[in-house]
VOSEDO-153621 format. One line per 5 residues: number of its first residue (from 1); their letters; for each residue x negated, y negated, z of C-alpha. Coordinates in steps of 0.25 Angstrom, whole numbers, plus 5000, padded with zeros to 4 digits. Layout:
% VOSEDO-153621
NUM	a	X Y Z ~ ...
***
This chain:
% VOSEDO-153621
1	mdttp	5379 5676 5051 ~ 5367 5677 5042 ~ 5374 5684 5030 ~ 5386 5674 5029 ~ 5378 5661 5026
6	eppqp	5369 5668 5015 ~ 5380 5671 5004 ~ 5386 5657 5003 ~ 5372 5651 5001 ~ 5369 5659 4988
11	rsqps	5384 5656 4983 ~ 5382 5641 4985 ~ 5369 5641 4977 ~ 5374 5647 4964 ~ 5387 5638 4965
16	arppe	5378 5626 4967 ~ 5370 5629 4954 ~ 5379 5636 4944 ~ 5372 5632 4932 ~ 5359 5639 4935
21	peper	5364 5653 4936 ~ 5374 5652 4924 ~ 5364 5650 4913 ~ 5356 5662 4918 ~ 5368 5672 4919
26	pegse	5372 5671 4904 ~ 5360 5679 4900 ~ 5365 5691 4908 ~ 5379 5689 4903 ~ 5384 5700 4913
31	psaps	5393 5691 4921 ~ 5406 5687 4915 ~ 5407 5673 4922 ~ 5395 5667 4916 ~ 5400 5672 4902
36	apseg	5412 5662 4902 ~ 5404 5649 4904 ~ 5393 5654 4894 ~ 5404 5656 4883 ~ 5409 5642 4886
41	aeqqq	5395 5637 4885 ~ 5394 5643 4871 ~ 5407 5637 4867 ~ 5401 5623 4871 ~ 5387 5625 4865
46	pdrpe	5391 5623 4850 ~ 5398 5610 4854 ~ 5385 5604 4860 ~ 5376 5603 4848 ~ 5387 5596 4840
51	hpprp	5388 5585 4851 ~ 5374 5584 4858 ~ 5374 5576 4871 ~ 5371 5561 4870 ~ 5360 5556 4880
56	dydpp	5365 5548 4892 ~ 5356 5536 4889 ~ 5353 5527 4877 ~ 5340 5530 4870 ~ 5330 5518 4871
61	pahap	5329 5508 4860 ~ 5319 5510 4849 ~ 5313 5497 4851 ~ 5310 5489 4864 ~ 5319 5477 4866
66	rapwg	5313 5464 4862 ~ 5315 5451 4869 ~ 5321 5439 4861 ~ 5312 5430 4854 ~ 5317 5419 4863
71	dgvrf	5312 5426 4875 ~ 5299 5428 4868 ~ 5297 5414 4865 ~ 5300 5410 4880 ~ 5290 5421 4884
76	afgtl	5279 5415 4875 ~ 5281 5401 4879 ~ 5283 5405 4894 ~ 5270 5413 4895 ~ 5261 5405 4885
81	tvlpv	5265 5391 4888 ~ 5270 5382 4899 ~ 5282 5377 4891 ~ 5295 5377 4898 ~ 5301 5390 4893
86	rgtrw	5310 5399 4901 ~ 5307 5413 4899 ~ 5318 5423 4901 ~ 5310 5436 4899 ~ 5296 5441 4903
91	dreaa	5297 5455 4900 ~ 5290 5464 4890 ~ 5299 5461 4878 ~ 5298 5446 4881 ~ 5283 5447 4881
96	hagml	5283 5454 4867 ~ 5292 5443 4861 ~ 5284 5432 4869 ~ 5270 5436 4864 ~ 5276 5436 4849
101	capla	5280 5422 4852 ~ 5267 5417 4858 ~ 5262 5410 4845 ~ 5275 5401 4846 ~ 5270 5397 4860
106	glavg	5256 5394 4854 ~ 5263 5385 4843 ~ 5270 5377 4854 ~ 5257 5375 4862 ~ 5249 5371 4849
111	lcaaa	5260 5361 4845 ~ 5260 5355 4858 ~ 5245 5354 4858 ~ 5245 5348 4844 ~ 5256 5338 4848
116	vggvl	5248 5332 4860 ~ 5235 5331 4851 ~ 5243 5324 4841 ~ 5249 5314 4851 ~ 5235 5311 4856
121	lflgg	5230 5309 4841 ~ 5242 5300 4839 ~ 5238 5291 4851 ~ 5224 5289 4846 ~ 5217 5301 4853
126	gplla	5206 5307 4845 ~ 5205 5322 4840 ~ 5197 5326 4852 ~ 5207 5321 4862 ~ 5219 5328 4854
131	avata	5211 5341 4854 ~ 5209 5341 4869 ~ 5224 5338 4871 ~ 5227 5349 4861 ~ 5218 5359 4868
136	aipav	5224 5355 4881 ~ 5239 5357 4878 ~ 5238 5372 4876 ~ 5231 5373 4890 ~ 5242 5365 4896
141	ltrgl	5254 5372 4890 ~ 5248 5386 4894 ~ 5244 5381 4908 ~ 5229 5384 4904 ~ 5232 5399 4905
146	hldgl	5226 5402 4891 ~ 5213 5395 4895 ~ 5213 5401 4909 ~ 5214 5415 4902 ~ 5203 5411 4893
151	adtad	5194 5408 4904 ~ 5198 5420 4912 ~ 5196 5429 4901 ~ 5182 5423 4898 ~ 5178 5425 4913
156	glgsg	5183 5440 4912 ~ 5176 5443 4899 ~ 5164 5436 4902 ~ 5162 5443 4916 ~ 5158 5456 4908
161	kpaed	5164 5464 4919 ~ 5174 5476 4918 ~ 5188 5474 4915 ~ 5194 5474 4929 ~ 5183 5464 4934
166	alrim	5185 5455 4921 ~ 5200 5455 4924 ~ 5198 5451 4938 ~ 5189 5440 4934 ~ 5200 5435 4924
171	krsdi	5211 5435 4935 ~ 5203 5425 4944 ~ 5208 5411 4944 ~ 5194 5405 4943 ~ 5186 5403 4929
176	gpfgv	5172 5408 4928 ~ 5161 5403 4919 ~ 5165 5411 4907 ~ 5179 5405 4907 ~ 5174 5391 4909
181	itllf	5165 5392 4897 ~ 5176 5399 4888 ~ 5186 5388 4892 ~ 5176 5377 4889 ~ 5172 5382 4875
186	vllgq	5186 5386 4871 ~ 5192 5372 4874 ~ 5181 5365 4868 ~ 5183 5373 4855 ~ 5198 5370 4855
191	vaala	5196 5355 4857 ~ 5185 5354 4847 ~ 5193 5361 4836 ~ 5206 5353 4839 ~ 5198 5340 4839
196	elygq	5193 5345 4825 ~ 5207 5347 4820 ~ 5212 5334 4826 ~ 5201 5327 4819 ~ 5207 5331 4806
201	dwahg	5221 5327 4809 ~ 5232 5330 4820 ~ 5239 5340 4811 ~ 5226 5349 4810 ~ 5225 5348 4825
206	avgaa	5240 5351 4827 ~ 5239 5363 4818 ~ 5226 5368 4825 ~ 5233 5367 4839 ~ 5245 5375 4834
211	vagva	5237 5386 4827 ~ 5229 5388 4839 ~ 5241 5389 4848 ~ 5248 5399 4839 ~ 5236 5407 4837
216	arcal	5232 5408 4852 ~ 5246 5413 4855 ~ 5246 5423 4844 ~ 5234 5429 4850 ~ 5242 5432 4862
221	tlaar	5252 5439 4854 ~ 5242 5448 4848 ~ 5236 5450 4861 ~ 5249 5455 4867 ~ 5250 5466 4856
226	vgvpa	5252 5481 4859 ~ 5239 5488 4862 ~ 5233 5477 4870 ~ 5235 5480 4885 ~ 5235 5471 4897
231	arpeg	5222 5471 4905 ~ 5231 5469 4918 ~ 5244 5474 4922 ~ 5249 5460 4926 ~ 5249 5446 4920
236	lgaav	5253 5440 4906 ~ 5244 5450 4899 ~ 5251 5462 4904 ~ 5265 5456 4901 ~ 5262 5454 4886
241	agsvp	5251 5464 4883 ~ 5256 5474 4872 ~ 5269 5467 4871 ~ 5268 5464 4856 ~ 5267 5474 4845
246	wrsag	5256 5474 4835 ~ 5265 5471 4823 ~ 5272 5459 4830 ~ 5258 5454 4834 ~ 5253 5455 4820
251	vvaav	5266 5447 4815 ~ 5264 5436 4825 ~ 5249 5435 4821 ~ 5252 5434 4806 ~ 5263 5424 4808
256	tvvgc	5254 5416 4817 ~ 5243 5416 4806 ~ 5253 5412 4795 ~ 5259 5401 4804 ~ 5245 5395 4807
261	avaav	5242 5395 4792 ~ 5255 5388 4788 ~ 5253 5377 4798 ~ 5241 5373 4790 ~ 5248 5372 4777
266	pfgpy	5248 5357 4777 ~ 5233 5357 4778 ~ 5230 5365 4765 ~ 5227 5379 4761 ~ 5213 5379 4769
271	avvln	5220 5375 4782 ~ 5230 5387 4780 ~ 5219 5397 4779 ~ 5212 5391 4790 ~ 5223 5391 4800
276	afaal	5227 5405 4796 ~ 5212 5409 4799 ~ 5212 5401 4812 ~ 5224 5409 4817 ~ 5218 5422 4812
281	aalaa	5204 5419 4819 ~ 5211 5415 4832 ~ 5219 5428 4833 ~ 5206 5436 4829 ~ 5198 5429 4840
286	aelll	5209 5432 4850 ~ 5209 5446 4846 ~ 5194 5448 4848 ~ 5196 5442 4862 ~ 5208 5451 4864
291	hhchr	5200 5464 4860 ~ 5188 5460 4869 ~ 5198 5458 4881 ~ 5205 5471 4878 ~ 5191 5478 4878
296	rlggv	5186 5471 4890 ~ 5198 5469 4899 ~ 5207 5480 4894 ~ 5218 5471 4889 ~ 5224 5457 4890
301	tgdvf	5228 5448 4901 ~ 5234 5434 4902 ~ 5220 5428 4902 ~ 5216 5436 4890 ~ 5229 5430 4883
306	galae	5224 5416 4886 ~ 5210 5419 4881 ~ 5216 5424 4868 ~ 5224 5412 4866 ~ 5213 5402 4868
311	taatt	5204 5410 4860 ~ 5213 5410 4848 ~ 5217 5396 4849 ~ 5202 5391 4850 ~ 5199 5400 4838
316	alvil	5210 5395 4829 ~ 5206 5380 4832 ~ 5191 5383 4829 ~ 5195 5389 4816 ~ 5204 5378 4812
321	tfg	5192 5368 4813 ~ 5185 5375 4801 ~ 5194 5368 4791
***
């Protein structure tokens, strides 16, 4: 009884695994049975290098797929304004195209603000009233998110605490003393600069509002470039951080500076140079703040993006008053 079940077990094992003993036996070349398949294999080997096997999968594309520019424009207006735009895509590719189109959203906001200021001037309102309305329109069209981000960033940086504690302070809904003081002086600076521009004529105020809006959103494009990480794993900062290549960000910045200079062509050569310098100074001021936030907080957040936009807009308006 014990000897009968043992022989079928070893016979079933080699039958279940035929390929394992076959490649080992050709080395001895003693048995005649394995010699036949080896000769067949030698006959098939010269055919294989002529027709190498093709992979069962398609290789990945050389470049990542890009979202259409229409989706990018909708992403930019849907995230940076409250204008009724239906966004169809909110993925990484749409964020890349959307941040490249951010200056277009800034141009729309600036033109809306300039239109309201012009209406008030036409109705008999003074330059100061037009300046207040022009400064208020961007806050309305962004639900105050950029001003809120400026205040939160000021509270976080002004606390002097480590990055984790500073980010926790920035995430709170209340505004501390640093945020209140920063909001006060930034809004006063914007209103004073716009009143000075509207004091010359409506055209100077309108161009100033447009330049400030475009430069503010171009600062966001530069902040979303590759190499600037997100300080938090969630939020708008994490969604767009590192989505713009360096070369694309540089092209957008160059186009923004040239566009701001061209807008001042009717005012003379000095105004052209001044507008270009105002755009450059706005982007430089935002870059200084971005570098400080990167060093202190470890990256960018949605609040930092708002602070960058308000810093760039205020700097551009202040520089424009030097003319």
